[in-house]
N, C-alpha and C positions, 0 to 999 in steps of 0.2 A: 782427706783434705790435702790440698796442694801446699807445699812449703812456700811461705811468703816472706819477703824482707820487710822488716818494720821500719817505716819511714813516717815521720811526722805524727807519731802517736801522741795522744793527749793523756795527761795524768790528772785525775779528779780525786777530790777528798770530800766526804760527806758523812752523814749519819745513816743508820739502818733504815730509818723512816723516810729518808730522801729517795726520790725516784731517780734511778740512774739514767743518764741521757742515752739516746739511741740515734738521734738525728745528727748527721755530720760527724759522727764519732769514727775515727780511723781504726781499722783492724789492729789489734794488739794494744789498744789503750788500756789504762788501768784505772780502777776506782778503789780507793782505800776507805773502808768503813771504820771510822774512828772509834765508835762505841762498841765494836765487836772485835777490832783488830784483824779483820779479814780483808784480803785484797782480791779483787775480781779482775779478770782480763776479758776484753771484748773480742768476740769472734767475727765481728761484722754483722752478726744477727742477734746474739745473746751474750749476757755477762756470765762468766763461770768463776766460782770461788776457787782460789788457789790453796793447796794444802800447806800446812806448816811443815817444819823440818822432819816431823815424824810421819808425814803423809796424811795427817788428820785435817778434816775440813769442818768448819762450824756452819750449821744451818739454823735458821730461826723462822718461826711461824707465829703470827699473831692471830688468835681466834677470837672473834667477836660473837658472843652468844645472843641470839634473838628469839629462840624458841621455835624456829621453823626447821623443817627437815634439813639435816646436814649442818645445822648451826644451833644445836641445843635441844631439839626435839628428841624424845626418847629414841635411841638408836645410835648411829655412829656419826662422828665428825672427822673428815679427812684432814690429817696433819701433814704428812710427808709421803710423796710418791716414791717408791723404791723400784728401781730396775736392776736386775741382776742380783749379785750377792754383795752385801756391804757389812762392815763390822762397825758396831757402835761402842764407843768407850765412855760416853758421858751423856746423861739426859737430865735436864732440869726444867721445872715449870715455875712461872711467877704469875700471880694474879695482879693485874694492873688496875682493874676496875671491879668492884664488889660484884659477886655473882648473886643472882636471884633465882630461886627454884630449889626445892628440897630434894635434889637429885643425887644419885650416886654418880661417881665419875672416876674413870680409870683410863690408863693409856697403854697401848700395846699394839698387837696385830690381830687379825680376825681369829686366828686359832689360839691365841694366848693374850686375851684382852688386858691383862695387867702385867705384861712382860716388862714394861718400862716404868710404870708408876702404879703403885698399889691403889686399891679402891678407896676413895673418900666417901664416907657414909652420908654426908649431907653437904652439898655444895654451898648452902647458905652460910656455913661455918667458915668459908674461905673469904678472908677480907682482902681489901686492896693492899698491895705491897707485901703480901705474904708469899712464901716459897714453899713448894711441896717438900716435905721432910722425908720422902722415900717410903714412909710407912702408911701413907694415907692421911697423915695430919699435915697441917700447914703452919709455918712459923715465920716470924718477922726477920730472922737473921740469916737469910739465904739458904737455910735448910741443908740437907744432905744431898749428894748426888744420888739420883734415884737408882743408878746401877751399882753404887757403892764400890767402885773400882773394878767391877767385872766387865769384861768385853763380851759382847753378844753379837753373833752372826745373824743377819736378818735378810730374808729374800722376799718379803711381803711389805706392802705399804703400811704405814703407821697411822693408827686411828685413836681417837678418844671414844669411849663408850659411855653414853649417858643412860642411866636407868632410873626407875621409880617415878620420876617427874621430869618435866621439861626445865631447862635452864633458859630463862627468858631475857636475861641481861647479864652483862659482865664481859670481861676480857682476860684471857690467859695467854701469856707468851711462852712458847716452848723453845728450848735451846738443845740442839743435839750435835755431838761431835762424832764424825764418822769418817771412814775411808773405804775405798772400793776394794773388794776381794776378787772380783772377776772382771775381765776386760770389758770396758764400756759401762760398768756399773755406775749408778747415780742415785742420789737421794736429794730431792728438791721439795720445797714447800708446795703443798697441794693447793 
């Protein structure tokens, strides 16, 4: 990238569900996501999350289950694409819409499918506004951090694995706190 002087940048504020503008947005503009406390900077082509003072970046993914391949059918659901080596310090899941389907559900990577969240035995037991409690149970009071304070190095994309039955409806929001370990490493919602 060529070094550029910031002139006439715009500062935006919105919520995570808002679409960040890309038309007429000058290089170096910022977008503060109020409900996540994350600031993004515009590169002229894409928005990039900025790390906090410890170098950590918060990423979020909303998964809507419909029962088709990649969206709740038995198999995997892509959550976050990982390039290079990243370190994860926190992972949480919240159900925002009741799930339908007596499926098992866990979160991790292809070689360790419950690395980030233990298997839930029956997805129909997950109600709206419940949080994963790190042990495969879901509770109403924000639950526990699925990593329980441990930091995990990851070099593979993050997936949910659906088993036993399809999940035909419902929504889970995943929150992950990460930082790069290798040059150019990234973690982005799939």
